[in-house]
C-alpha positions, 0 to 999 in steps of 0.5 A, spaced: 930 313 676 925 313 670 925 319 666 918 323 666 913 322 661 912 329 657 905 332 657 902 331 650 903 338 647 896 338 643 892 337 649 894 344 652 894 348 646 890 354 648 885 358 644 889 363 639 883 366 636 880 372 639 873 370 637 873 365 643 868 367 648 870 368 655 867 362 657 871 357 653 877 360 655 875 359 662 874 352 661 880 351 657 884 354 663 880 349 668 882 344 663 890 346 663 890 347 671 887 340 672 892 337 667 897 340 671 894 338 678 894 331 674 902 331 672 904 334 679 900 328 682 903 323 678 910 326 679 909 326 687 907 318 686 913 317 682 918 320 688 914 316 693 915 310 689 923 312 688 924 313 696 921 306 697 925 303 692 931 306 695 929 304 702 929 297 700 936 297 697 939 300 703 
């Protein structure tokens, strides 16, 4: 199995400044959840491929 690619930390940096508006933090949260969904999809696709490869070998 190939090692999963690590998610780039710089894209998920949450705003630390208290001066950020609630709107901005909501957008950031949306982006983070979107990225999580993408990584979940990628990993499940990889699992599907792994299963297919294993079935081929057997």
